[in-house]
N, CA and C atoms as an extended XYZ file, in Angstrom:
597
Properties=species:S:1:pos:R:3:atomname:S:1:resname:S:1:resid:I:1 pbc="F F F"
N        69.446       62.727       91.863 N   MET     1
C        70.318       62.599       93.012 CA  MET     1
C        69.515       62.886       94.272 C   MET     1
N        69.769       62.099       95.317 N   ARG     2
C        69.039       62.301       96.561 CA  ARG     2
C        69.480       63.594       97.238 C   ARG     2
N        68.568       64.171       97.987 N   LYS     3
C        68.819       65.447       98.657 CA  LYS     3
C        70.028       65.377       99.599 C   LYS     3
N        70.260       64.239      100.223 N   GLY     4
C        71.362       64.099      101.166 CA  GLY     4
C        72.730       64.287      100.536 C   GLY     4
N        72.813       64.185       99.203 N   PHE     5
C        74.113       64.307       98.541 CA  PHE     5
C        74.295       65.631       97.822 C   PHE     5
N        73.382       66.548       97.999 N   THR     6
C        73.531       67.852       97.355 CA  THR     6
C        74.163       68.818       98.332 C   THR     6
N        74.876       69.758       97.816 N   ARG     7
C        75.552       70.754       98.652 CA  ARG     7
C        74.716       72.022       98.688 C   ARG     7
N        74.554       72.587       99.862 N   ARG     8
C        73.826       73.846       99.973 CA  ARG     8
C        74.654       74.991       99.421 C   ARG     8
N        74.009       75.992       98.854 N   PRO     9
C        74.759       77.191       98.462 CA  PRO     9
C        75.389       77.819       99.692 C   PRO     9
N        76.498       78.516       99.502 N   ALA    10
C        77.255       79.099      100.622 CA  ALA    10
C        76.385       79.973      101.512 C   ALA    10
N        75.440       80.700      100.936 N   ALA    11
C        74.604       81.606      101.724 CA  ALA    11
C        73.706       80.859      102.705 C   ALA    11
N        73.370       79.595      102.397 N   GLU    12
C        72.471       78.835      103.256 CA  GLU    12
C        73.198       78.035      104.324 C   GLU    12
N        74.525       77.901      104.208 N   GLN    13
C        75.252       77.076      105.159 CA  GLN    13
C        75.302       77.765      106.508 C   GLN    13
N        75.141       76.977      107.587 N   PRO    14
C        75.184       77.597      108.919 CA  PRO    14
C        76.565       78.150      109.220 C   PRO    14
N        76.582       79.195      110.016 N   ALA    15
C        77.867       79.802      110.395 CA  ALA    15
C        78.676       78.815      111.221 C   ALA    15
N        79.980       78.898      111.081 N   ALA    16
C        80.863       78.017      111.844 CA  ALA    16
C        80.712       78.305      113.331 C   ALA    16
N        80.811       77.266      114.126 N   ASN    17
C        80.666       77.425      115.565 CA  ASN    17
C        82.011       77.831      116.168 C   ASN    17
N        82.190       79.112      116.417 N   HIS    18
C        83.425       79.619      117.021 CA  HIS    18
C        83.150       79.871      118.492 C   HIS    18
N        83.533       78.927      119.324 N   ALA    19
C        83.317       79.074      120.761 CA  ALA    19
C        84.274       80.117      121.310 C   ALA    19
N        83.722       81.031      122.083 N   THR    20
C        84.548       82.052      122.705 CA  THR    20
C        85.336       81.422      123.840 C   THR    20
N        86.591       81.787      123.941 N   ASN    21
C        87.465       81.282      124.989 CA  ASN    21
C        87.643       82.376      126.036 C   ASN    21
N        86.753       82.398      127.050 N   TYR    22
C        86.897       83.374      128.130 CA  TYR    22
C        88.153       83.026      128.917 C   TYR    22
N        88.947       84.050      129.217 N   ILE    23
C        90.234       83.815      129.871 CA  ILE    23
C        90.659       85.068      130.623 C   ILE    23
N        91.434       84.884      131.690 N   THR    24
C        91.962       86.021      132.437 CA  THR    24
C        93.240       86.507      131.750 C   THR    24
N        93.691       87.729      132.036 N   PRO    25
C        94.944       88.210      131.422 CA  PRO    25
C        96.127       87.277      131.709 C   PRO    25
N        96.213       86.765      132.930 N   GLY    26
C        97.307       85.851      133.281 CA  GLY    26
C        97.239       84.547      132.508 C   GLY    26
N        96.032       84.050      132.279 N   GLY    27
C        95.860       82.817      131.512 CA  GLY    27
C        96.268       82.983      130.064 C   GLY    27
N        95.914       84.131      129.475 N   LEU    28
C        96.304       84.395      128.086 CA  LEU    28
C        97.816       84.510      127.969 C   LEU    28
N        98.443       85.158      128.932 N   LYS    29
C        99.900       85.285      128.909 CA  LYS    29
C       100.553       83.912      128.970 C   LYS    29
N        99.996       83.011      129.804 N   ARG    30
C       100.569       81.672      129.906 CA  ARG    30
C       100.470       80.928      128.572 C   ARG    30
N        99.335       81.030      127.880 N   LEU    31
C        99.188       80.376      126.572 CA  LEU    31
C       100.187       80.935      125.571 C   LEU    31
N       100.333       82.261      125.562 N   LYS    32
C       101.269       82.894      124.626 CA  LYS    32
C       102.713       82.514      124.944 C   LYS    32
N       103.047       82.439      126.240 N   ASP    33
C       104.413       82.055      126.628 CA  ASP    33
C       104.726       80.624      126.208 C   ASP    33
N       103.754       79.724      126.355 N   GLU    34
C       103.978       78.333      125.945 CA  GLU    34
C       104.169       78.244      124.436 C   GLU    34
N       103.338       78.947      123.680 N   ARG    35
C       103.474       78.919      122.214 CA  ARG    35
C       104.826       79.493      121.795 C   ARG    35
N       105.244       80.577      122.440 N   HIS    36
C       106.534       81.188      122.127 CA  HIS    36
C       107.678       80.209      122.400 C   HIS    36
N       107.605       79.500      123.534 N   PHE    37
C       108.623       78.503      123.866 CA  PHE    37
C       108.672       77.407      122.801 C   PHE    37
N       107.508       76.909      122.406 N   LEU    38
C       107.473       75.831      121.408 CA  LEU    38
C       108.043       76.294      120.071 C   LEU    38
N       107.702       77.519      119.663 N   LEU    39
C       108.151       78.029      118.362 CA  LEU    39
C       109.626       78.403      118.343 C   LEU    39
N       110.141       78.933      119.444 N   THR    40
C       111.503       79.473      119.421 CA  THR    40
C       112.562       78.564      120.029 C   THR    40
N       112.152       77.617      120.876 N   LYS    41
C       113.150       76.762      121.525 CA  LYS    41
C       112.940       75.279      121.239 C   LYS    41
N       111.768       74.770      121.620 N   ASP    42
C       111.533       73.324      121.542 CA  ASP    42
C       111.540       72.822      120.098 C   ASP    42
N       110.761       73.462      119.229 N   ARG    43
C       110.676       72.988      117.842 CA  ARG    43
C       112.015       73.091      117.112 C   ARG    43
N       112.722       74.232      117.181 N   PRO    44
C       114.020       74.301      116.494 CA  PRO    44
C       115.009       73.242      116.981 C   PRO    44
N       114.996       72.934      118.278 N   ALA    45
C       115.910       71.919      118.806 CA  ALA    45
C       115.571       70.544      118.236 C   ALA    45
N       114.272       70.224      118.146 N   VAL    46
C       113.870       68.921      117.603 CA  VAL    46
C       114.157       68.856      116.109 C   VAL    46
N       113.955       69.951      115.396 N   VAL    47
C       114.270       69.988      113.958 CA  VAL    47
C       115.749       69.699      113.745 C   VAL    47
N       116.601       70.251      114.611 N   GLU    48
C       118.039       70.024      114.497 CA  GLU    48
C       118.379       68.536      114.691 C   GLU    48
N       117.734       67.905      115.667 N   VAL    49
C       117.965       66.477      115.913 CA  VAL    49
C       117.489       65.647      114.723 C   VAL    49
N       116.330       65.981      114.163 N   VAL    50
C       115.786       65.240      113.020 CA  VAL    50
C       116.706       65.389      111.811 C   VAL    50
N       117.209       66.596      111.581 N   ALA    51
C       118.120       66.816      110.445 CA  ALA    51
C       119.404       66.003      110.624 C   ALA    51
N       119.932       65.981      111.857 N   TRP    52
C       121.129       65.191      112.135 CA  TRP    52
C       120.848       63.701      111.924 C   TRP    52
N       119.703       63.215      112.449 N   ALA    53
C       119.357       61.798      112.339 CA  ALA    53
C       119.101       61.397      110.891 C   ALA    53
N       118.544       62.301      110.098 N   ALA    54
C       118.263       61.992      108.690 CA  ALA    54
C       119.555       61.770      107.918 C   ALA    54
N       120.629       62.407      108.361 N   GLY    55
C       121.917       62.242      107.678 CA  GLY    55
C       122.652       60.971      108.057 C   GLY    55
N       122.059       60.177      108.939 N   ASN    56
C       122.712       58.952      109.397 CA  ASN    56
C       122.312       57.712      108.608 C   ASN    56
N       121.718       57.882      107.470 N   GLY    57
C       121.411       56.711      106.638 CA  GLY    57
C       119.962       56.280      106.727 C   GLY    57
N       119.749       54.957      106.732 N   ASP    58
C       118.419       54.342      106.668 CA  ASP    58
C       117.489       54.908      107.736 C   ASP    58
N       116.437       55.586      107.289 N   ARG    59
C       115.512       56.232      108.227 CA  ARG    59
C       114.502       55.254      108.803 C   ARG    59
N       114.281       54.110      108.144 N   SER    60
C       113.255       53.177      108.603 CA  SER    60
C       113.641       52.525      109.933 C   SER    60
N       114.925       52.420      110.232 N   GLU    61
C       115.355       51.813      111.488 CA  GLU    61
C       116.123       52.813      112.358 C   GLU    61
N       115.941       54.075      112.097 N   ASN    62
C       116.651       55.127      112.815 CA  ASN    62
C       115.740       55.671      113.914 C   ASN    62
N       115.971       55.250      115.158 N   ALA    63
C       115.090       55.635      116.270 CA  ALA    63
C       115.090       57.139      116.521 C   ALA    63
N       116.250       57.791      116.409 N   ASP    64
C       116.304       59.243      116.616 CA  ASP    64
C       115.427       59.964      115.601 C   ASP    64
N       115.487       59.505      114.361 N   TYR    65
C       114.692       60.132      113.300 CA  TYR    65
C       113.197       59.888      113.543 C   TYR    65
N       112.833       58.624      113.820 N   GLN    66
C       111.422       58.273      114.022 CA  GLN    66
C       110.834       59.046      115.211 C   GLN    66
N       111.552       59.046      116.337 N   TYR    67
C       111.068       59.744      117.520 CA  TYR    67
C       110.989       61.250      117.258 C   TYR    67
N       112.017       61.795      116.596 N   GLY    68
C       112.039       63.230      116.301 CA  GLY    68
C       110.863       63.651      115.437 C   GLY    68
N       110.539       62.870      114.433 N   LYS    69
C       109.400       63.202      113.555 CA  LYS    69
C       108.085       63.141      114.339 C   LYS    69
N       107.944       62.126      115.189 N   ARG    70
C       106.734       62.014      116.013 CA  ARG    70
C       106.633       63.208      116.960 C   ARG    70
N       107.753       63.589      117.578 N   ARG    71
C       107.770       64.730      118.499 CA  ARG    71
C       107.426       66.027      117.753 C   ARG    71
N       107.915       66.177      116.531 N   LEU    72
C       107.572       67.365      115.730 CA  LEU    72
C       106.071       67.439      115.475 C   LEU    72
N       105.448       66.305      115.172 N   ARG    73
C       103.989       66.294      114.949 CA  ARG    73
C       103.256       66.717      116.230 C   ARG    73
N       103.734       66.231      117.382 N   GLN    74
C       103.109       66.613      118.652 CA  GLN    74
C       103.254       68.120      118.908 C   GLN    74
N       104.444       68.634      118.682 N   ILE    75
C       104.688       70.065      118.893 CA  ILE    75
C       103.824       70.898      117.956 C   ILE    75
N       103.784       70.515      116.685 N   ASP    76
C       102.982       71.273      115.709 CA  ASP    76
C       101.497       71.232      116.068 C   ASP    76
N       101.019       70.085      116.545 N   GLY    77
C        99.621       69.988      116.971 CA  GLY    77
C        99.337       70.898      118.151 C   GLY    77
N       100.253       70.941      119.103 N   ARG    78
C       100.080       71.806      120.272 CA  ARG    78
C       100.120       73.279      119.874 C   ARG    78
N       101.007       73.634      118.949 N   ILE    79
C       101.077       75.021      118.475 CA  ILE    79
C        99.767       75.414      117.804 C   ILE    79
N        99.211       74.525      116.973 N   ARG    80
C        97.922       74.820      116.320 CA  ARG    80
C        96.823       75.004      117.359 C   ARG    80
N        96.788       74.113      118.363 N   PHE    81
C        95.781       74.214      119.420 CA  PHE    81
C        95.908       75.545      120.161 C   PHE    81
N        97.120       75.891      120.581 N   LEU    82
C        97.339       77.140      121.323 CA  LEU    82
C        96.956       78.352      120.476 C   LEU    82
N        97.303       78.321      119.194 N   THR    83
C        96.976       79.443      118.308 CA  THR    83
C        95.466       79.633      118.219 C   THR    83
N        94.722       78.540      118.080 N   LYS    84
C        93.255       78.641      118.020 CA  LYS    84
C        92.690       79.192      119.324 C   LYS    84
N        93.220       78.723      120.469 N   ARG    85
C        92.727       79.199      121.756 CA  ARG    85
C        93.041       80.685      121.952 C   ARG    85
N        94.210       81.110      121.509 N   ILE    86
C        94.597       82.520      121.639 CA  ILE    86
C        93.735       83.390      120.727 C   ILE    86
N        93.492       82.925      119.499 N   GLU    87
C        92.674       83.705      118.564 CA  GLU    87
C        91.229       83.826      119.045 C   GLU    87
N        90.713       82.796      119.730 N   ALA    88
C        89.330       82.819      120.213 CA  ALA    88
C        89.201       83.474      121.592 C   ALA    88
N        90.323       83.924      122.159 N   ALA    89
C        90.315       84.441      123.526 CA  ALA    89
C        89.534       85.741      123.658 C   ALA    89
N        88.723       85.783      124.697 N   GLU    90
C        88.076       87.025      125.105 CA  GLU    90
C        88.519       87.264      126.538 C   GLU    90
N        89.412       88.241      126.693 N   VAL    91
C        90.028       88.493      127.997 CA  VAL    91
C        89.048       89.226      128.910 C   VAL    91
N        88.877       88.678      130.111 N   VAL    92
C        88.042       89.295      131.136 CA  VAL    92
C        88.932       89.478      132.362 C   VAL    92
N        89.122       90.721      132.764 N   ASP    93
C        89.969       91.010      133.921 CA  ASP    93
C        89.108       91.000      135.186 C   ASP    93
N        89.320       90.015      136.061 N   PRO    94
C        88.505       89.944      137.285 CA  PRO    94
C        88.662       91.164      138.192 C   PRO    94
N        89.796       91.854      138.102 N   ALA    95
C        90.046       93.005      138.970 CA  ALA    95
C        89.459       94.303      138.419 C   ALA    95
N        88.893       94.276      137.207 N   ALA    96
C        88.324       95.486      136.609 CA  ALA    96
C        87.108       95.952      137.418 C   ALA    96
N        86.931       97.269      137.562 N   PRO    97
C        85.775       97.779      138.310 CA  PRO    97
C        84.459       97.317      137.674 C   PRO    97
N        83.483       97.001      138.522 N   ARG    98
C        82.173       96.534      138.061 CA  ARG    98
C        81.087       97.319      138.780 C   ARG    98
N        79.947       97.431      138.116 N   THR    99
C        78.814       98.132      138.727 CA  THR    99
C        77.565       97.264      138.615 C   THR    99
N        76.578       97.588      139.413 N   GLY   100
C        75.287       96.901      139.353 CA  GLY   100
C        75.412       95.414      139.657 C   GLY   100
N        74.626       94.619      138.918 N   GLN   101
C        74.616       93.179      139.142 CA  GLN   101
C        75.952       92.530      138.808 C   GLN   101
N        76.708       93.138      137.927 N   ARG   102
C        78.020       92.579      137.563 CA  ARG   102
C        78.986       92.596      138.748 C   ARG   102
N        78.689       93.401      139.754 N   ALA   103
C        79.552       93.471      140.935 CA  ALA   103
C        79.053       92.582      142.072 C   ALA   103
N        77.766       92.195      142.035 N   THR   104
C        77.199       91.449      143.155 CA  THR   104
C        76.820       90.015      142.800 C   THR   104
N        76.775       89.687      141.539 N   ARG   105
C        76.417       88.329      141.118 CA  ARG   105
C        77.644       87.610      140.573 C   ARG   105
N        77.541       86.283      140.497 N   VAL   106
C        78.656       85.454      140.032 CA  VAL   106
C        78.691       85.433      138.513 C   VAL   106
N        79.800       85.912      137.973 N   PHE   107
C        80.086       85.820      136.543 CA  PHE   107
C        81.530       85.363      136.405 C   PHE   107
N        81.998       85.254      135.186 N   PHE   108
C        83.381       84.840      134.944 CA  PHE   108
C        84.324       85.761      135.714 C   PHE   108
N        85.301       85.178      136.406 N   GLY   109
C        86.277       85.955      137.160 CA  GLY   109
C        85.923       86.169      138.616 C   GLY   109
N        84.756       85.699      139.034 N   ALA   110
C        84.346       85.887      140.422 CA  ALA   110
C        85.087       84.926      141.345 C   ALA   110
N        85.314       85.379      142.558 N   THR   111
C        85.800       84.500      143.622 CA  THR   111
C        84.604       84.328      144.564 C   THR   111
N        84.219       83.074      144.778 N   VAL   112
C        82.968       82.775      145.480 CA  VAL   112
C        83.253       81.924      146.710 C   VAL   112
N        82.664       82.344      147.836 N   ARG   113
C        82.693       81.519      149.050 CA  ARG   113
C        81.299       80.951      149.219 C   ARG   113
N        81.226       79.627      149.368 N   TYR   114
C        79.925       78.984      149.498 CA  TYR   114
C        80.007       77.879      150.548 C   TYR   114
N        78.832       77.410      150.982 N   ALA   115
C        78.755       76.321      151.961 CA  ALA   115
C        77.827       75.241      151.435 C   ALA   115
N        78.146       73.987      151.759 N   ASN   116
C        77.244       72.897      151.389 CA  ASN   116
C        76.227       72.685      152.504 C   ASN   116
N        75.363       71.688      152.365 N   ALA   117
C        74.280       71.458      153.340 CA  ALA   117
C        74.825       71.128      154.719 C   ALA   117
N        76.028       70.543      154.789 N   ALA   118
C        76.626       70.199      156.086 CA  ALA   118
C        77.312       71.397      156.740 C   ALA   118
N        77.369       72.528      156.026 N   GLY   119
C        77.995       73.732      156.569 CA  GLY   119
C        79.462       73.897      156.233 C   GLY   119
N        80.029       72.946      155.496 N   ALA   120
C        81.444       73.050      155.107 CA  ALA   120
C        81.597       74.147      154.066 C   ALA   120
N        82.517       75.078      154.319 N   GLU   121
C        82.729       76.203      153.410 CA  GLU   121
C        83.899       75.946      152.476 C   GLU   121
N        83.810       76.551      151.302 N   ARG   122
C        84.879       76.438      150.308 CA  ARG   122
C        84.902       77.734      149.495 C   ARG   122
N        86.086       78.109      149.029 N   VAL   123
C        86.244       79.297      148.187 CA  VAL   123
C        86.811       78.857      146.848 C   VAL   123
N        86.167       79.293      145.760 N   VAL   124
C        86.653       78.974      144.412 CA  VAL   124
C        86.684       80.244      143.580 C   VAL   124
N        87.590       80.259      142.587 N   SER   125
C        87.636       81.349      141.609 CA  SER   125
C        87.240       80.763      140.265 C   SER   125
N        86.387       81.478      139.545 N   ILE   126
C        85.869       80.974      138.268 CA  ILE   126
C        86.720       81.528      137.133 C   ILE   126
N        87.407       80.628      136.435 N   VAL   127
C        88.353       81.003      135.385 CA  VAL   127
C        88.020       80.265      134.087 C   VAL   127
N        88.872       80.448      133.073 N   GLY   128
C        88.673       79.802      131.781 CA  GLY   128
C        89.072       78.337      131.795 C   GLY   128
N        88.660       77.617      130.762 N   THR   129
C        88.929       76.179      130.687 CA  THR   129
C        90.422       75.880      130.575 C   THR   129
N        91.217       76.834      130.095 N   ASP   130
C        92.664       76.631      129.983 CA  ASP   130
C        93.407       76.987      131.266 C   ASP   130
N        92.686       77.450      132.280 N   GLU   131
C        93.323       77.942      133.503 CA  GLU   131
C        92.977       77.124      134.745 C   GLU   131
N        92.244       76.046      134.583 N   VAL   132
C        91.803       75.248      135.724 CA  VAL   132
C        93.017       74.778      136.521 C   VAL   132
N        92.976       74.995      137.825 N   ASP   133
C        94.046       74.570      138.721 CA  ASP   133
C        93.387       74.257      140.065 C   ASP   133
N        93.069       72.991      140.287 N   LEU   134
C        92.323       72.609      141.478 CA  LEU   134
C        93.112       72.837      142.759 C   LEU   134
N        94.441       72.822      142.687 N   GLU   135
C        95.243       73.100      143.882 CA  GLU   135
C        95.074       74.550      144.324 C   GLU   135
N        94.790       75.448      143.381 N   ARG   136
C        94.573       76.860      143.709 CA  ARG   136
C        93.084       77.186      143.815 C   ARG   136
N        92.223       76.169      143.703 N   ASN   137
C        90.763       76.329      143.708 CA  ASN   137
C        90.267       77.179      142.541 C   ASN   137
N        90.910       77.029      141.402 N   HIS   138
C        90.468       77.684      140.174 CA  HIS   138
C        89.638       76.672      139.383 C   HIS   138
N        88.355       76.963      139.209 N   ILE   139
C        87.475       76.048      138.472 CA  ILE   139
C        87.013       76.710      137.180 C   ILE   139
N        86.657       75.901      136.215 N   SER   140
C        86.196       76.410      134.926 CA  SER   140
C        84.764       76.926      135.038 C   SER   140
N        84.486       77.983      134.293 N   TRP   141
C        83.121       78.500      134.241 CA  TRP   141
C        82.191       77.481      133.590 C   TRP   141
N        82.747       76.531      132.818 N   ALA   142
C        81.933       75.534      132.123 CA  ALA   142
C        81.772       74.247      132.935 C   ALA   142
N        82.399       74.157      134.101 N   SER   143
C        82.285       72.960      134.943 CA  SER   143
C        80.899       72.928      135.584 C   SER   143
N        80.465       71.757      136.079 N   PRO   144
C        79.151       71.703      136.750 CA  PRO   144
C        79.038       72.706      137.906 C   PRO   144
N        80.090       72.841      138.721 N   LEU   145
C        80.050       73.793      139.832 CA  LEU   145
C        80.024       75.228      139.318 C   LEU   145
N        80.852       75.525      138.309 N   GLY   146
C        80.869       76.866      137.731 CA  GLY   146
C        79.515       77.253      137.159 C   GLY   146
N        78.884       76.327      136.443 N   ARG   147
C        77.560       76.602      135.859 CA  ARG   147
C        76.500       76.782      136.950 C   ARG   147
N        76.592       75.985      138.017 N   ALA   148
C        75.611       76.098      139.100 CA  ALA   148
C        75.707       77.458      139.800 C   ALA   148
N        76.935       77.963      139.959 N   LEU   149
C        77.123       79.234      140.661 CA  LEU   149
C        76.810       80.457      139.801 C   LEU   149
N        76.849       80.322      138.482 N   MET   150
C        76.647       81.471      137.586 CA  MET   150
C        75.372       82.243      137.917 C   MET   150
N        75.506       83.541      137.995 N   LYS   151
C        74.438       84.522      138.205 CA  LYS   151
C        73.850       84.501      139.615 C   LYS   151
N        74.419       83.696      140.504 N   ALA   152
C        73.937       83.678      141.891 CA  ALA   152
C        74.495       84.882      142.639 C   ALA   152
N        73.788       85.302      143.675 N   ALA   153
C        74.222       86.409      144.539 CA  ALA   153
C        74.348       85.874      145.958 C   ALA   153
N        74.882       86.706      146.854 N   GLU   154
C        75.016       86.306      148.262 CA  GLU   154
C        73.659       85.862      148.801 C   GLU   154
N        73.674       84.819      149.609 N   ASP   155
C        72.500       84.226      150.259 CA  ASP   155
C        71.612       83.414      149.317 C   ASP   155
N        71.964       83.327      148.044 N   ASP   156
C        71.202       82.475      147.118 CA  ASP   156
C        71.559       81.015      147.355 C   ASP   156
N        70.578       80.152      147.139 N   GLU   157
C        70.831       78.716      147.157 CA  GLU   157
C        70.844       78.236      145.714 C   GLU   157
N        71.846       77.426      145.385 N   VAL   158
C        71.958       76.882      144.033 CA  VAL   158
C        72.023       75.365      144.129 C   VAL   158
N        71.635       74.711      143.044 N   VAL   159
C        71.657       73.249      143.011 CA  VAL   159
C        72.788       72.810      142.098 C   VAL   159
N        73.697       72.045      142.662 N   LEU   160
C        74.820       71.494      141.906 CA  LEU   160
C        74.440       70.103      141.434 C   LEU   160
N        74.373       69.940      140.115 N   ARG   161
C        74.105       68.628      139.528 CA  ARG   161
C        75.409       68.106      138.956 C   ARG   161
N        75.995       67.158      139.657 N   ALA   162
C        77.279       66.588      139.257 CA  ALA   162
C        77.096       65.092      139.038 C   ALA   162
N        78.069       64.449      138.388 N   PRO   163
C        77.955       63.004      138.176 CA  PRO   163
C        77.762       62.223      139.481 C   PRO   163
N        78.277       62.753      140.597 N   GLY   164
C        78.157       62.061      141.881 CA  GLY   164
C        76.821       62.260      142.566 C   GLY   164
N        75.970       63.125      142.030 N   GLY   165
C        74.666       63.380      142.637 CA  GLY   165
C        74.331       64.856      142.674 C   GLY   165
N        73.235       65.174      143.343 N   THR   166
C        72.751       66.550      143.440 CA  THR   166
C        72.998       67.074      144.851 C   THR   166
N        73.409       68.349      144.918 N   GLU   167
C        73.731       68.951      146.209 CA  GLU   167
C        73.279       70.408      146.194 C   GLU   167
N        72.753       70.883      147.322 N   THR   168
C        72.340       72.279      147.444 CA  THR   168
C        73.457       73.062      148.133 C   THR   168
N        73.831       74.188      147.530 N   LEU   169
C        74.904       75.038      148.048 CA  LEU   169
C        74.335       76.422      148.360 C   LEU   169
N        74.874       77.068      149.379 N   THR   170
C        74.477       78.434      149.717 CA  THR   170
C        75.654       79.360      149.442 C   THR   170
N        75.408       80.392      148.633 N   VAL   171
C        76.458       81.365      148.303 CA  VAL   171
C        76.584       82.326      149.481 C   VAL   171
N        77.784       82.424      150.035 N   LEU   172
C        78.024       83.276      151.192 CA  LEU   172
C        78.641       84.617      150.834 C   LEU   172
N        79.490       84.620      149.791 N   GLU   173
C        80.182       85.857      149.412 CA  GLU   173
C        80.576       85.800      147.941 C   GLU   173
N        80.434       86.927      147.255 N   VAL   174
C        80.870       87.068      145.866 CA  VAL   174
C        81.764       88.289      145.807 C   VAL   174
N        82.993       88.103      145.312 N   ARG   175
C        83.888       89.257      145.187 CA  ARG   175
C        84.688       89.135      143.891 C   ARG   175
N        85.185       90.264      143.455 N   TYR   176
C        86.010       90.310      142.246 CA  TYR   176
C        87.356       90.907      142.609 C   TYR   176
N        88.409       90.156      142.321 N   GLU   177
C        89.778       90.573      142.620 CA  GLU   177
C        90.694       89.890      141.621 C   GLU   177
N        91.940       90.318      141.588 N   GLY   178
C        92.893       89.680      140.682 CA  GLY   178
C        93.042       88.199      140.995 C   GLY   178
N        93.114       87.381      139.955 N   ILE   179
C        93.299       85.943      140.131 CA  ILE   179
C        94.689       85.592      139.622 C   ILE   179
N        95.490       85.034      140.499 N   SER   180
C        96.870       84.694      140.163 CA  SER   180
C        96.908       83.348      139.444 C   SER   180
N        97.294       83.382      138.170 N   VAL   181
C        97.412       82.159      137.368 CA  VAL   181
C        98.885       81.778      137.336 C   VAL   181
N        99.163       80.498      137.547 N   GLU   182
C       100.549       80.042      137.529 CA  GLU   182
C       101.160       80.287      136.158 C   GLU   182
N       102.331       80.900      136.139 N   ALA   183
C       103.012       81.230      134.876 CA  ALA   183
C       103.520       79.966      134.198 C   ALA   183
N       103.690       80.036      132.892 N   PHE   184
C       104.243       78.910      132.136 CA  PHE   184
C       105.712       78.741      132.501 C   PHE   184
N       106.086       77.507      132.748 N   ARG   185
C       107.489       77.197      133.010 CA  ARG   185
C       107.948       76.165      131.995 C   ARG   185
N       109.169       76.355      131.504 N   GLU   186
C       109.717       75.371      130.574 CA  GLU   186
C       109.792       74.031      131.286 C   GLU   186
N       109.349       72.956      130.612 N   PRO   187
C       109.407       71.642      131.251 CA  PRO   187
C       110.843       71.234      131.537 C   PRO   187
N       111.095       70.555      132.662 N   PRO   188
C       112.461       70.117      132.952 CA  PRO   188
C       112.943       69.146      131.879 C   PRO   188
N       114.185       69.326      131.467 N   GLY   189
C       114.755       68.457      130.437 CA  GLY   189
C       114.325       68.827      129.034 C   GLY   189
N       113.698       69.999      128.867 N   SER   190
C       113.218       70.378      127.535 CA  SER   190
C       114.343       70.826      126.626 C   SER   190
N       115.464       71.202      127.237 N   GLU   191
C       116.583       71.626      126.408 CA  GLU   191
C       117.173       70.378      125.752 C   GLU   191
N       117.227       70.384      124.440 N   VAL   192
C       117.820       69.258      123.723 CA  VAL   192
C       119.291       69.567      123.531 C   VAL   192
N       120.135       68.755      124.100 N   SER   193
C       121.574       68.993      123.995 CA  SER   193
C       122.059       68.627      122.602 C   SER   193
N       122.747       69.562      121.974 N   THR   194
C       123.276       69.283      120.640 CA  THR   194
C       124.681       68.711      120.715 C   THR   194
N       125.223       68.599      121.937 N   GLU   195
C       126.573       68.028      122.070 CA  GLU   195
C       126.607       66.584      121.605 C   GLU   195
N       125.512       65.837      121.861 N   LYS   196
C       125.512       64.432      121.466 CA  LYS   196
C       125.459       64.267      119.950 C   LYS   196
N       125.135       65.360      119.243 N   LEU   197
C       125.061       65.260      117.788 CA  LEU   197
C       126.452       65.182      117.161 C   LEU   197
N       127.488       65.479      117.924 N   ASP   198
C       128.847       65.481      117.394 CA  ASP   198
C       129.543       64.129      117.559 C   ASP   198
N       128.750       63.064      117.729 N   ARG   199
C       129.330       61.724      117.922 CA  ARG   199
C       130.220       61.315      116.784 C   ARG   199
């Protein structure tokens, strides 16, 4: 048998790649709130609709049943995704006291004021990949800008390599403070009315 078809003993297999999910306390709460909503409200409501639709006869042409089953698969997939992200979470509180370089250089949770070559200033907060909110200037630590700013201190020049080109930025200020993450809100119309089931 060729080597490509043999299985390595368990001791020789490489460790699974478990990427750490850096996240702020507010971001973790939002993930947990969404999972709780899906498990306790959204999924049970859809299960009720599917059970009602299944009792209406032929399932192959039953739109309520077909849509309900598809929606259940989507919900279950989202619950699995959220569970993995929560289990891999490493919470970093931006407001926690810091000393030494951790207080003066850019790391996860930093709020950074910088200027481009034209002198235009911008302020961004570096958060987790699940917390990106461009309207609030929350960028991911894994984004091109987040990576360019990492470990920089005030007055440092960094090079931003983005798909649109290369740009030199000057770090003007690095500070650590609480970062307000938008709380999870139930989507409008998420309540499934069971009144229509009494047709």
